[in-house]
Every structure is written in C-alpha cells, then in structure tokens.
C-alpha positions in Angstrom: 101.2 103.9 118.3 104.9 102.9 117.9 104.6 99.4 119.1 101.6 98.8 116.5 103.8 98.8 113.6 103.4 96.1 110.9 106.6 93.9 111.1 107.2 91.1 108.9 110.2 88.2 109.2 112.6 88.1 106.2 115.5 85.9 105.5 118.5 87.0 103.8 121.2 85.5 101.7 124.6 87.0 102.6 125.0 89.7 100.0 128.7 91.6 99.2 128.6 95.5 98.6 130.7 98.3 97.8 130.5 100.4 100.9 130.9 104.4 101.0 130.9 105.9 104.6 130.7 109.7 105.4 130.9 111.3 109.0 129.8 115.1 108.5 126.8 117.4 109.1 125.1 116.0 106.2 126.5 112.0 106.3 123.2 110.3 104.4 123.8 113.0 101.2 127.4 113.1 101.6 127.7 108.8 101.6 125.2 108.8 98.7 127.2 111.4 96.7 130.0 109.1 96.8 128.0 106.1 95.9 126.2 107.6 93.1 129.6 108.8 91.4 130.8 105.3 91.8 128.0 103.4 90.8 127.2 105.7 87.8 130.9 104.6 86.4 129.8 101.1 86.6 126.6 101.6 85.0 124.9 100.1 87.9 122.2 102.8 88.1 119.5 101.9 85.6 115.9 101.5 86.0 116.4 97.6 85.4 119.3 96.9 87.8 119.1 94.0 90.2 121.5 96.0 92.6 120.0 96.7 96.1 121.0 99.5 98.3 121.1 99.9 101.8 122.2 102.3 104.3 122.6 102.6 108.1 123.5 105.3 110.8 127.1 104.6 112.0 128.1 106.0 115.5 131.4 106.9 116.3 130.9 106.5 120.2 128.1 105.3 122.0 126.3 108.7 121.9 123.7 109.6 119.2 125.4 112.6 117.8 127.6 112.8 115.7 126.5 109.9 113.6 128.2 109.2 110.5 126.2 107.1 107.4 127.2 104.1 105.4 125.7 103.3 101.9 126.0 99.7 100.4 125.2 98.8 96.9 125.3 95.4 96.3 127.6 94.0 93.6 126.5 92.3 90.6 128.9 89.1 89.6 131.9 90.3 87.6 132.0 94.0 88.9 135.4 95.3 89.7 135.9 97.0 93.1 138.9 99.2 92.6 141.5 100.1 95.1 140.4 102.2 98.0 136.5 101.1 98.0 136.0 98.5 100.6 133.8 95.5 100.1 131.3 94.8 102.9 129.2 91.8 103.5 125.6 92.2 104.4 124.9 89.4 106.6 122.5 86.7 106.0 119.9 85.3 108.5 116.5 86.3 109.8 115.6 90.2 109.7 112.7 92.0 111.2 111.2 94.1 108.6 109.1 97.2 108.9 107.9 99.3 106.0 108.8 103.1 106.1 107.0 105.4 103.9 109.3 108.5 103.6 111.9 109.9 105.9 109.4 111.3 108.1 108.3 108.1 109.6 111.5 106.9 110.8 110.9 108.7 114.0 107.8 106.4 114.5 109.1 103.1 112.8 112.6 102.5 114.0 111.2 102.9 118.0 108.3 100.5 116.7 110.5 98.0 115.5 112.8 98.0 118.5 110.0 97.6 120.4 108.2 95.0 118.5 111.6 92.9 118.6 111.9 93.5 122.6 108.3 91.9 122.8 108.9 88.8 120.2 110.3 85.4 120.7 113.5 86.7 119.0 116.5 88.9 120.2 118.5 91.3 118.2 121.7 89.9 117.3 123.5 92.9 118.8 125.5 96.2 117.7 128.8 95.6 115.9 131.9 97.9 116.2 133.2 98.7 112.4 136.1 100.4 111.6 134.1 103.6 111.7 132.1 103.1 114.8 128.9 101.2 116.2 126.6 100.0 113.5 122.7 98.7 114.2 120.3 97.8 111.6 120.0 98.2 108.0 117.7 100.7 106.1 117.0 99.3 102.7 116.4 101.9 99.7 113.0 100.3 98.0 112.4 102.9 95.4 115.8 104.1 95.1 115.7 104.6 91.2 112.5 106.9 91.2 113.9 108.8 93.9 117.6 108.9 93.9 118.4 108.5 89.7 115.3 109.9 88.0 114.3 112.1 90.7 110.4 111.4 89.6 109.0 110.9 93.1 110.2 112.5 96.2 109.1 110.1 99.0 111.8 107.2 99.6 110.5 104.1 100.6 112.8 102.0 103.1 112.6 98.6 104.6 113.8 99.1 108.3 115.8 96.0 109.1 117.2 94.2 112.4 118.8 91.0 112.2 117.6 88.5 114.7 118.3 85.2 116.6 115.9 83.0 118.9 115.9 83.6 122.4 
C-alpha cells in the first residue's frame, strides 16, 4: 500500500519565513503555540491571508526520539520580524509532493513518499543539519485557517514534501 500513493512534482520558489522551534513532549503543539502568538500580533492569521505554513520534524540526534518540531510562517512583504525570531528560507526547487488527509495518514504517506523517491528518476537532496538538529522534508499545512484558527474543521490536510534533484 505505502508504495502506491499518488505523488506529484511541484516547483517552489524560495520563500522566507519566521521560524518557531520546540523540543518537548508535545513539540508540534508547542511550536504552533509560539508561532500562533507571534502571527496573531502581526495580523497574519486571517481567512484571506496569503501566508503559507510549513512544519517539519527536527531530530537533535540521529535517533528518531526525541524529536523537535519547527513551524515556518511565510513572511509577506513589509512584515517586520523582531529580535529573537529567526528568519529561515524554505529552499526553492523541485519537490515530490504527496497529499495527506489528516495526521493519522502520515504513518502511511511518509514511508510511501520515501519509497516513491527511491524508485524514481530523482533523488532526495539529503538531510540538512540546522541549529536544532537534523531536518528532513516539509509538511505544508493546507487548511491551516479552518483547523488551527477558526477550528471549524478537525482534520488537518497536508502536502508532504521532499526536495529532489535528478540522479
């Protein structure tokens, strides 16, 4: 099943984003809490906002646990990012993308996406080592407004993304 997922290729431009990290027992929730607080003060969490929200697991060691989580909120032009909030780049380039219908599907979709890349004419660009640890692919939050802000939907939709290069 996992190698039968639908994968599309998507070209992304480089994006700049405010970055929020947490290493805790609930890193996704804690990183979002920091990001949400900042973005609300900036007036960015509106239904018609053009921001994009990405997340990714960050591993302080080569082991799967513990893991941290980083939230990236793209920065509209003329948005000031103060002092201790780092600005990071989401690299432009070619990405393999798999749609994920809820957090519960991630355990199927992530391995399926890795398998697809392994069997494709592309290769993963490789993990990066950031200030908080090893970083792999991205999860773009597709319906972030309705699930995280207005809470009118309970199932988060994601695009799981791995950056590629030709073999």
